[in-house]
C-alpha positions, 0 to 999 in steps of 0.5 A, a space after each residue: 587311675 591318675 595320680 590326683 584321683 589316687 591321692 583322693 582315694 587314699 585320703 578318703 580311705 585314711 578318713 574311713 580308717 580313722 572313723 573305723 578306729 573311733 567305732 572300735 573305741 566306742 565298742 570298747 567303751 560300750 562293752 566296758 559299760 556292759 561289764 559294770 551293768 553285769 556287776 550291778 545286775 548280779 549284786 541286785 539279782 536282776 536278769 541279764 536279758 531285759 527284752 523291754 529295754 532291748 526293744 526300747 533301745 532298738 526303737 530309739 536307734 531306728 528313729 535316730 537312724 531314720 533321721 540320719 538317713 541310715 537304713 533302719 534295718 541295717 541299724 537294727 541288725 548292728 544293734 541287735 548284735 551289740 546287744 547280744 555281745 553285751 549279754 554274752 559279756 554279762 553272762 560270762 562275768 556272772 559265770 566267772 564270779 559264780 565260779 570264784 564264790 565256790 
């Protein structure tokens, strides 16, 4: 590989790394919000799972993905994983706070 092509590849990889760092930060922000939602739901006796909300979110994500020319199946898969992780976080908070009350 020529030096110029290698430089371009390295620059592109650095760009990807910066984007990946932003994605991880966004995951952190999302999970922080999930923790706040967990406390709200617990205080108001609302179940962690909300299938209607989840399907609304998935439908919106798929619409946005399509507009951005991103595979909708991929987007759905990623967001279903995010939803599951958010629910896991919420359940853990509920369990931890339930133990503390005992």
